[in-house]
A tleap script that builds the chain and sets N, CA, C and O, in Angstrom:
source leaprc.protein.ff14SB
mol = sequence {
  NMET ALA THR PRO ARG GLN HIE VAL LEU SER
  LEU TYR ARG ARG SER LEU LYS LEU ALA LEU
  ASP TRP ALA VAL ASN ARG HIE ILE TRP ARG
  GLY GLN ALA MET TYR LEU ARG SER LEU PHE
  GLU ALA ASN LYS HIE VAL ASN GLU PRO ARG
  GLN GLN ARG VAL LEU ILE GLU GLU THR GLU
  LYS LEU LEU GLU ALA TYR LYS HIE PRO ASP
  PRO TYR ARG PRO PRO THR ALA PRO GLY GLY
  SER LYS TYR GLU ARG ASN LEU PRO ALA PRO
  ILE LEU ASP ARG GLU GLU HIE CASP
}
set mol.1.N position { 14.410 -15.144 3.035 }
set mol.1.CA position { 14.497 -14.060 2.056 }
set mol.1.C position { 13.441 -14.290 0.974 }
set mol.1.O position { 13.209 -15.420 0.545 }
set mol.2.N position { 12.828 -13.234 0.556 }
set mol.2.CA position { 11.773 -13.312 -0.447 }
set mol.2.C position { 12.372 -13.563 -1.825 }
set mol.2.O position { 13.452 -13.071 -2.154 }
set mol.3.N position { 11.655 -14.328 -2.608 }
set mol.3.CA position { 12.076 -14.562 -3.983 }
set mol.3.C position { 11.815 -13.295 -4.793 }
set mol.3.O position { 11.026 -12.444 -4.380 }
set mol.4.N position { 12.479 -13.168 -5.952 }
set mol.4.CA position { 12.221 -11.968 -6.768 }
set mol.4.C position { 10.741 -11.829 -7.149 }
set mol.4.O position { 10.223 -10.714 -7.222 }
set mol.5.N position { 10.070 -12.939 -7.387 }
set mol.5.CA position { 8.652 -12.880 -7.757 }
set mol.5.C position { 7.826 -12.284 -6.614 }
set mol.5.O position { 6.975 -11.425 -6.846 }
set mol.6.N position { 8.074 -12.736 -5.385 }
set mol.6.CA position { 7.353 -12.214 -4.233 }
set mol.6.C position { 7.662 -10.731 -4.031 }
set mol.6.O position { 6.781 -9.943 -3.689 }
set mol.7.N position { 8.915 -10.368 -4.246 }
set mol.7.CA position { 9.314 -8.972 -4.082 }
set mol.7.C position { 8.621 -8.085 -5.111 }
set mol.7.O position { 8.167 -6.988 -4.787 }
set mol.8.N position { 8.541 -8.567 -6.357 }
set mol.8.CA position { 7.887 -7.793 -7.412 }
set mol.8.C position { 6.395 -7.660 -7.131 }
set mol.8.O position { 5.821 -6.592 -7.343 }
set mol.9.N position { 5.761 -8.728 -6.656 }
set mol.9.CA position { 4.343 -8.655 -6.307 }
set mol.9.C position { 4.112 -7.645 -5.183 }
set mol.9.O position { 3.134 -6.899 -5.198 }
set mol.10.N position { 5.015 -7.632 -4.220 }
set mol.10.CA position { 4.918 -6.666 -3.126 }
set mol.10.C position { 5.082 -5.242 -3.656 }
set mol.10.O position { 4.353 -4.339 -3.245 }
set mol.11.N position { 6.029 -5.039 -4.558 }
set mol.11.CA position { 6.228 -3.711 -5.151 }
set mol.11.C position { 4.999 -3.278 -5.938 }
set mol.11.O position { 4.609 -2.111 -5.899 }
set mol.12.N position { 4.391 -4.219 -6.652 }
set mol.12.CA position { 3.202 -3.896 -7.439 }
set mol.12.C position { 2.051 -3.462 -6.527 }
set mol.12.O position { 1.384 -2.463 -6.795 }
set mol.13.N position { 1.825 -4.216 -5.452 }
set mol.13.CA position { 0.767 -3.848 -4.506 }
set mol.13.C position { 1.057 -2.497 -3.868 }
set mol.13.O position { 0.158 -1.667 -3.729 }
set mol.14.N position { 2.308 -2.274 -3.481 }
set mol.14.CA position { 2.670 -0.990 -2.876 }
set mol.14.C position { 2.473 0.162 -3.848 }
set mol.14.O position { 2.029 1.240 -3.455 }
set mol.15.N position { 2.803 -0.063 -5.122 }
set mol.15.CA position { 2.636 1.012 -6.106 }
set mol.15.C position { 1.157 1.312 -6.337 }
set mol.15.O position { 0.787 2.467 -6.545 }
set mol.16.N position { 0.306 0.280 -6.302 }
set mol.16.CA position { -1.131 0.523 -6.441 }
set mol.16.C position { -1.674 1.306 -5.248 }
set mol.16.O position { -2.488 2.213 -5.416 }
set mol.17.N position { -1.231 0.960 -4.061 }
set mol.17.CA position { -1.675 1.684 -2.865 }
set mol.17.C position { -1.165 3.125 -2.877 }
set mol.17.O position { -1.873 4.044 -2.465 }
set mol.18.N position { 0.053 3.311 -3.347 }
set mol.18.CA position { 0.596 4.660 -3.441 }
set mol.18.C position { -0.194 5.492 -4.446 }
set mol.18.O position { -0.475 6.665 -4.200 }
set mol.19.N position { -0.549 4.889 -5.572 }
set mol.19.CA position { -1.354 5.608 -6.570 }
set mol.19.C position { -2.714 5.971 -5.986 }
set mol.19.O position { -3.255 7.034 -6.291 }
set mol.20.N position { -3.266 5.107 -5.156 }
set mol.20.CA position { -4.559 5.377 -4.530 }
set mol.20.C position { -4.456 6.533 -3.532 }
set mol.20.O position { -5.421 7.273 -3.340 }
set mol.21.N position { -3.293 6.692 -2.899 }
set mol.21.CA position { -3.091 7.834 -2.000 }
set mol.21.C position { -3.164 9.156 -2.754 }
set mol.21.O position { -3.667 10.145 -2.221 }
set mol.22.N position { -2.671 9.183 -3.978 }
set mol.22.CA position { -2.617 10.423 -4.750 }
set mol.22.C position { -3.881 10.687 -5.556 }
set mol.22.O position { -4.173 11.839 -5.878 }
set mol.23.N position { -4.634 9.646 -5.889 }
set mol.23.CA position { -5.813 9.819 -6.745 }
set mol.23.C position { -6.979 10.375 -5.934 }
set mol.23.O position { -7.206 9.970 -4.795 }
set mol.24.N position { -7.708 11.299 -6.529 }
set mol.24.CA position { -8.849 11.897 -5.859 }
set mol.24.C position { -10.077 10.993 -6.004 }
set mol.24.O position { -10.816 10.776 -5.043 }
set mol.25.N position { -10.280 10.480 -7.194 }
set mol.25.CA position { -11.430 9.618 -7.461 }
set mol.25.C position { -10.969 8.254 -7.959 }
set mol.25.O position { -9.872 8.114 -8.500 }
set mol.26.N position { -11.820 7.253 -7.769 }
set mol.26.CA position { -11.476 5.894 -8.150 }
set mol.26.C position { -11.288 5.757 -9.663 }
set mol.26.O position { -10.442 4.979 -10.103 }
set mol.27.N position { -12.053 6.493 -10.462 }
set mol.27.CA position { -11.895 6.366 -11.917 }
set mol.27.C position { -10.557 6.941 -12.380 }
set mol.27.O position { -10.022 6.496 -13.395 }
set mol.28.N position { -10.019 7.895 -11.676 }
set mol.28.CA position { -8.679 8.406 -11.985 }
set mol.28.C position { -7.641 7.355 -11.603 }
set mol.28.O position { -6.688 7.114 -12.345 }
set mol.29.N position { -7.830 6.742 -10.458 }
set mol.29.CA position { -6.910 5.711 -9.991 }
set mol.29.C position { -6.888 4.516 -10.940 }
set mol.29.O position { -5.838 3.911 -11.156 }
set mol.30.N position { -8.029 4.180 -11.498 }
set mol.30.CA position { -8.101 3.024 -12.400 }
set mol.30.C position { -7.183 3.208 -13.606 }
set mol.30.O position { -6.498 2.267 -14.005 }
set mol.31.N position { -7.160 4.388 -14.182 }
set mol.31.CA position { -6.251 4.663 -15.297 }
set mol.31.C position { -4.796 4.541 -14.877 }
set mol.31.O position { -3.973 4.002 -15.618 }
set mol.32.N position { -4.480 5.038 -13.696 }
set mol.32.CA position { -3.115 4.929 -13.178 }
set mol.32.C position { -2.753 3.464 -12.917 }
set mol.32.O position { -1.624 3.045 -13.174 }
set mol.33.N position { -3.711 2.691 -12.407 }
set mol.33.CA position { -3.472 1.277 -12.135 }
set mol.33.C position { -3.193 0.519 -13.427 }
set mol.33.O position { -2.326 -0.355 -13.458 }
set mol.34.N position { -3.909 0.842 -14.478 }
set mol.34.CA position { -3.673 0.181 -15.761 }
set mol.34.C position { -2.292 0.544 -16.313 }
set mol.34.O position { -1.610 -0.302 -16.892 }
set mol.35.N position { -1.887 1.796 -16.133 }
set mol.35.CA position { -0.557 2.222 -16.569 }
set mol.35.C position { 0.525 1.490 -15.771 }
set mol.35.O position { 1.505 1.015 -16.346 }
set mol.36.N position { 0.352 1.399 -14.457 }
set mol.36.CA position { 1.320 0.681 -13.622 }
set mol.36.C position { 1.423 -0.781 -14.044 }
set mol.36.O position { 2.515 -1.344 -14.105 }
set mol.37.N position { 0.282 -1.384 -14.331 }
set mol.37.CA position { 0.286 -2.784 -14.774 }
set mol.37.C position { 1.079 -2.945 -16.063 }
set mol.37.O position { 1.820 -3.915 -16.218 }
set mol.38.N position { 0.928 -1.998 -16.991 }
set mol.38.CA position { 1.664 -2.088 -18.253 }
set mol.38.C position { 3.173 -1.952 -18.019 }
set mol.38.O position { 3.966 -2.595 -18.707 }
set mol.39.N position { 3.573 -1.113 -17.049 }
set mol.39.CA position { 5.000 -0.987 -16.736 }
set mol.39.C position { 5.564 -2.283 -16.176 }
set mol.39.O position { 6.662 -2.697 -16.548 }
set mol.40.N position { 4.822 -2.922 -15.286 }
set mol.40.CA position { 5.280 -4.183 -14.713 }
set mol.40.C position { 5.270 -5.287 -15.765 }
set mol.40.O position { 6.173 -6.123 -15.795 }
set mol.41.N position { 4.264 -5.295 -16.621 }
set mol.41.CA position { 4.181 -6.305 -17.680 }
set mol.41.C position { 5.323 -6.154 -18.686 }
set mol.41.O position { 5.786 -7.153 -19.236 }
set mol.42.N position { 5.782 -4.934 -18.936 }
set mol.42.CA position { 6.862 -4.709 -19.898 }
set mol.42.C position { 8.158 -5.380 -19.456 }
set mol.42.O position { 8.968 -5.772 -20.296 }
set mol.43.N position { 8.361 -5.514 -18.154 }
set mol.43.CA position { 9.583 -6.138 -17.628 }
set mol.43.C position { 9.335 -7.554 -17.124 }
set mol.43.O position { 10.140 -8.093 -16.364 }
set mol.44.N position { 8.254 -8.143 -17.532 }
set mol.44.CA position { 7.858 -9.475 -17.062 }
set mol.44.C position { 8.861 -10.560 -17.467 }
set mol.44.O position { 9.060 -11.528 -16.732 }
set mol.45.N position { 9.482 -10.401 -18.614 }
set mol.45.CA position { 10.333 -11.463 -19.148 }
set mol.45.C position { 11.816 -11.274 -18.844 }
set mol.45.O position { 12.654 -11.921 -19.472 }
set mol.46.N position { 12.154 -10.416 -17.907 }
set mol.46.CA position { 13.549 -10.250 -17.493 }
set mol.46.C position { 13.899 -11.418 -16.581 }
set mol.46.O position { 13.314 -11.585 -15.511 }
set mol.47.N position { 14.861 -12.222 -17.020 }
set mol.47.CA position { 15.211 -13.432 -16.264 }
set mol.47.C position { 16.570 -13.345 -15.587 }
set mol.47.O position { 16.857 -14.120 -14.675 }
set mol.48.N position { 17.402 -12.419 -16.018 }
set mol.48.CA position { 18.733 -12.314 -15.445 }
set mol.48.C position { 18.650 -11.695 -14.044 }
set mol.48.O position { 18.091 -10.609 -13.887 }
set mol.49.N position { 19.197 -12.367 -13.027 }
set mol.49.CA position { 19.095 -11.872 -11.641 }
set mol.49.C position { 19.642 -10.463 -11.438 }
set mol.49.O position { 19.079 -9.693 -10.660 }
set mol.50.N position { 20.732 -10.111 -12.124 }
set mol.50.CA position { 21.299 -8.767 -11.952 }
set mol.50.C position { 20.339 -7.702 -12.467 }
set mol.50.O position { 20.140 -6.674 -11.820 }
set mol.51.N position { 19.746 -7.948 -13.629 }
set mol.51.CA position { 18.786 -6.989 -14.179 }
set mol.51.C position { 17.553 -6.888 -13.286 }
set mol.51.O position { 17.015 -5.801 -13.078 }
set mol.52.N position { 17.114 -8.024 -12.762 }
set mol.52.CA position { 15.962 -8.023 -11.855 }
set mol.52.C position { 16.264 -7.164 -10.632 }
set mol.52.O position { 15.439 -6.355 -10.209 }
set mol.53.N position { 17.451 -7.350 -10.074 }
set mol.53.CA position { 17.840 -6.596 -8.887 }
set mol.53.C position { 17.878 -5.094 -9.169 }
set mol.53.O position { 17.438 -4.289 -8.349 }
set mol.54.N position { 18.408 -4.727 -10.337 }
set mol.54.CA position { 18.476 -3.312 -10.709 }
set mol.54.C position { 17.063 -2.739 -10.854 }
set mol.54.O position { 16.781 -1.647 -10.361 }
set mol.55.N position { 16.183 -3.472 -11.525 }
set mol.55.CA position { 14.804 -3.003 -11.697 }
set mol.55.C position { 14.088 -2.865 -10.355 }
set mol.55.O position { 13.356 -1.900 -10.134 }
set mol.56.N position { 14.299 -3.823 -9.466 }
set mol.56.CA position { 13.677 -3.777 -8.143 }
set mol.56.C position { 14.181 -2.565 -7.360 }
set mol.56.O position { 13.397 -1.863 -6.721 }
set mol.57.N position { 15.491 -2.322 -7.412 }
set mol.57.CA position { 16.057 -1.172 -6.693 }
set mol.57.C position { 15.536 0.148 -7.255 }
set mol.57.O position { 15.233 1.067 -6.494 }
set mol.58.N position { 15.428 0.250 -8.582 }
set mol.58.CA position { 14.897 1.470 -9.192 }
set mol.58.C position { 13.443 1.707 -8.775 }
set mol.58.O position { 13.038 2.835 -8.494 }
set mol.59.N position { 12.674 0.626 -8.741 }
set mol.59.CA position { 11.269 0.748 -8.343 }
set mol.59.C position { 11.150 1.156 -6.886 }
set mol.59.O position { 10.298 1.975 -6.541 }
set mol.60.N position { 11.991 0.596 -6.027 }
set mol.60.CA position { 11.998 0.982 -4.614 }
set mol.60.C position { 12.290 2.482 -4.469 }
set mol.60.O position { 11.647 3.170 -3.677 }
set mol.61.N position { 13.259 2.977 -5.236 }
set mol.61.CA position { 13.606 4.398 -5.176 }
set mol.61.C position { 12.442 5.272 -5.646 }
set mol.61.O position { 12.158 6.311 -5.049 }
set mol.62.N position { 11.773 4.845 -6.717 }
set mol.62.CA position { 10.622 5.608 -7.217 }
set mol.62.C position { 9.495 5.648 -6.190 }
set mol.62.O position { 8.880 6.694 -5.978 }
set mol.63.N position { 9.223 4.505 -5.551 }
set mol.63.CA position { 8.169 4.465 -4.551 }
set mol.63.C position { 8.495 5.385 -3.374 }
set mol.63.O position { 7.615 6.053 -2.830 }
set mol.64.N position { 9.752 5.406 -2.998 }
set mol.64.CA position { 10.158 6.279 -1.889 }
set mol.64.C position { 10.065 7.751 -2.295 }
set mol.64.O position { 9.684 8.598 -1.487 }
set mol.65.N position { 10.411 8.050 -3.536 }
set mol.65.CA position { 10.376 9.438 -4.008 }
set mol.65.C position { 8.953 9.966 -4.123 }
set mol.65.O position { 8.709 11.148 -3.877 }
set mol.66.N position { 8.012 9.101 -4.496 }
set mol.66.CA position { 6.628 9.544 -4.711 }
set mol.66.C position { 5.713 9.261 -3.525 }
set mol.66.O position { 4.491 9.333 -3.654 }
set mol.67.N position { 6.289 8.944 -2.381 }
set mol.67.CA position { 5.481 8.664 -1.190 }
set mol.67.C position { 4.651 9.884 -0.806 }
set mol.67.O position { 5.154 11.007 -0.778 }
set mol.68.N position { 3.388 9.654 -0.514 }
set mol.68.CA position { 2.478 10.743 -0.163 }
set mol.68.C position { 2.765 11.214 1.265 }
set mol.68.O position { 2.972 10.385 2.151 }
set mol.69.N position { 2.783 12.535 1.504 }
set mol.69.CA position { 3.071 13.027 2.858 }
set mol.69.C position { 1.966 12.710 3.863 }
set mol.69.O position { 2.229 12.632 5.063 }
set mol.70.N position { 0.743 12.528 3.392 }
set mol.70.CA position { -0.383 12.202 4.264 }
set mol.70.C position { -1.192 11.075 3.618 }
set mol.70.O position { -2.246 11.327 3.036 }
set mol.71.N position { -0.699 9.817 3.718 }
set mol.71.CA position { -1.360 8.720 3.013 }
set mol.71.C position { -2.756 8.430 3.555 }
set mol.71.O position { -3.074 8.730 4.706 }
set mol.72.N position { -3.580 7.837 2.690 }
set mol.72.CA position { -4.939 7.489 3.072 }
set mol.72.C position { -4.919 6.369 4.099 }
set mol.72.O position { -4.186 5.391 3.952 }
set mol.73.N position { -5.724 6.519 5.134 }
set mol.73.CA position { -5.933 5.466 6.125 }
set mol.73.C position { -7.432 5.269 6.264 }
set mol.73.O position { -8.174 6.246 6.365 }
set mol.74.N position { -7.887 4.030 6.270 }
set mol.74.CA position { -9.318 3.822 6.518 }
set mol.74.C position { -9.697 4.458 7.853 }
set mol.74.O position { -8.919 4.384 8.804 }
set mol.75.N position { -10.864 5.077 7.947 }
set mol.75.CA position { -11.235 5.819 9.158 }
set mol.75.C position { -11.195 4.986 10.440 }
set mol.75.O position { -10.849 5.509 11.500 }
set mol.76.N position { -11.539 3.708 10.360 }
set mol.76.CA position { -11.585 2.897 11.576 }
set mol.76.C position { -10.274 2.179 11.860 }
set mol.76.O position { -10.185 1.445 12.845 }
set mol.77.N position { -9.258 2.369 11.030 }
set mol.77.CA position { -7.955 1.749 11.254 }
set mol.77.C position { -7.145 2.591 12.245 }
set mol.77.O position { -7.438 3.773 12.431 }
set mol.78.N position { -6.133 1.996 12.881 }
set mol.78.CA position { -5.291 2.797 13.776 }
set mol.78.C position { -4.715 3.996 13.033 }
set mol.78.O position { -4.143 3.854 11.952 }
set mol.79.N position { -4.871 5.165 13.617 }
set mol.79.CA position { -4.428 6.396 12.982 }
set mol.79.C position { -5.524 7.065 12.165 }
set mol.79.O position { -5.355 8.199 11.715 }
set mol.80.N position { -6.649 6.373 11.966 }
set mol.80.CA position { -7.768 6.947 11.220 }
set mol.80.C position { -8.583 7.889 12.088 }
set mol.80.O position { -8.417 7.921 13.308 }
set mol.81.N position { -9.463 8.654 11.459 }
set mol.81.CA position { -10.222 9.671 12.175 }
set mol.81.C position { -11.284 9.090 13.107 }
set mol.81.O position { -11.716 9.771 14.037 }
set mol.82.N position { -11.713 7.851 12.881 }
set mol.82.CA position { -12.732 7.242 13.738 }
set mol.82.C position { -12.176 6.124 14.620 }
set mol.82.O position { -12.941 5.387 15.241 }
set mol.83.N position { -10.859 5.996 14.678 }
set mol.83.CA position { -10.270 4.907 15.452 }
set mol.83.C position { -10.632 5.048 16.930 }
set mol.83.O position { -10.467 6.114 17.523 }
set mol.84.N position { -11.114 3.989 17.496 }
set mol.84.CA position { -11.536 3.893 18.894 }
set mol.84.C position { -12.662 4.858 19.244 }
set mol.84.O position { -12.819 5.228 20.408 }
set mol.85.N position { -13.438 5.266 18.263 }
set mol.85.CA position { -14.587 6.104 18.540 }
set mol.85.C position { -15.741 5.195 18.958 }
set mol.85.O position { -15.861 4.075 18.461 }
set mol.86.N position { -16.569 5.662 19.847 }
set mol.86.CA position { -17.737 4.924 20.338 }
set mol.86.C position { -17.364 3.597 20.993 }
set mol.86.O position { -17.998 2.572 20.744 }
set mol.87.N position { -16.346 3.626 21.820 }
set mol.87.CA position { -15.983 2.439 22.580 }
set mol.87.C position { -17.030 2.196 23.652 }
set mol.87.O position { -17.655 3.146 24.124 }
set mol.88.N position { -17.238 0.939 24.049 }
set mol.88.CA position { -18.188 0.705 25.134 }
set mol.88.C position { -17.704 1.377 26.419 }
set mol.88.O position { -16.504 1.470 26.676 }
set mol.89.N position { -18.646 1.833 27.202 }
set mol.89.CA position { -18.312 2.508 28.451 }
set mol.89.C position { -17.661 1.515 29.415 }
set mol.89.O position { -18.055 0.350 29.472 }
set mol.90.N position { -16.676 1.973 30.160 }
set mol.90.CA position { -16.039 1.070 31.118 }
set mol.90.C position { -16.990 0.727 32.265 }
set mol.90.O position { -17.829 1.535 32.662 }
set mol.91.N position { -16.839 -0.468 32.775 }
set mol.91.CA position { -17.656 -0.895 33.910 }
set mol.91.C position { -16.989 -0.358 35.173 }
set mol.91.O position { -15.860 -0.727 35.496 }
set mol.92.N position { -17.701 0.517 35.882 }
set mol.92.CA position { -17.119 1.147 37.054 }
set mol.92.C position { -17.401 0.361 38.327 }
set mol.92.O position { -16.554 0.301 39.219 }
set mol.93.N position { -18.579 -0.239 38.420 }
set mol.93.CA position { -18.930 -1.010 39.612 }
set mol.93.C position { -18.755 -2.487 39.320 }
set mol.93.O position { -19.699 -3.146 38.884 }
set mol.94.N position { -17.578 -3.013 39.550 }
set mol.94.CA position { -17.292 -4.420 39.276 }
set mol.94.C position { -18.082 -5.347 40.195 }
set mol.94.O position { -18.438 -6.457 39.799 }
set mol.95.N position { -18.357 -4.900 41.410 }
set mol.95.CA position { -19.046 -5.748 42.378 }
set mol.95.C position { -20.457 -6.118 41.900 }
set mol.95.O position { -20.921 -7.229 42.157 }
set mol.96.N position { -21.129 -5.213 41.220 }
set mol.96.CA position { -22.469 -5.479 40.753 }
set mol.96.C position { -22.496 -6.400 39.552 }
set mol.96.O position { -23.495 -7.085 39.333 }
set mol.97.N position { -21.404 -6.440 38.746 }
set mol.97.CA position { -21.378 -7.207 37.514 }
set mol.97.C position { -20.683 -8.546 37.653 }
set mol.97.O position { -20.667 -9.310 36.688 }
set mol.98.N position { -20.107 -8.874 38.800 }
set mol.98.CA position { -19.404 -10.163 38.974 }
set mol.98.C position { -20.322 -11.261 39.406 }
set mol.98.O position { -19.883 -12.395 39.592 }
savepdb mol mol.pdb
quit
């Protein structure tokens, strides 16, 4: 099981990626990233496990609510527009190449 610190780091990375899905330009995303960082920093000193759990659950719900319907995928990644484009041609005559 992940520690609360690992879980929060995962939530932070996921929230940054989610913000990048919605941002049109990188300079817009940068402002959103700074705002997200300030939100996470504001709760940095919460040490009580129950409060941590509540904050983590609320953040999970927010991430699910704001999930982009068509998230960004790098073009060459699986599901991207260039995935498996320009693959090498299959070798048809195996006898000549063995």
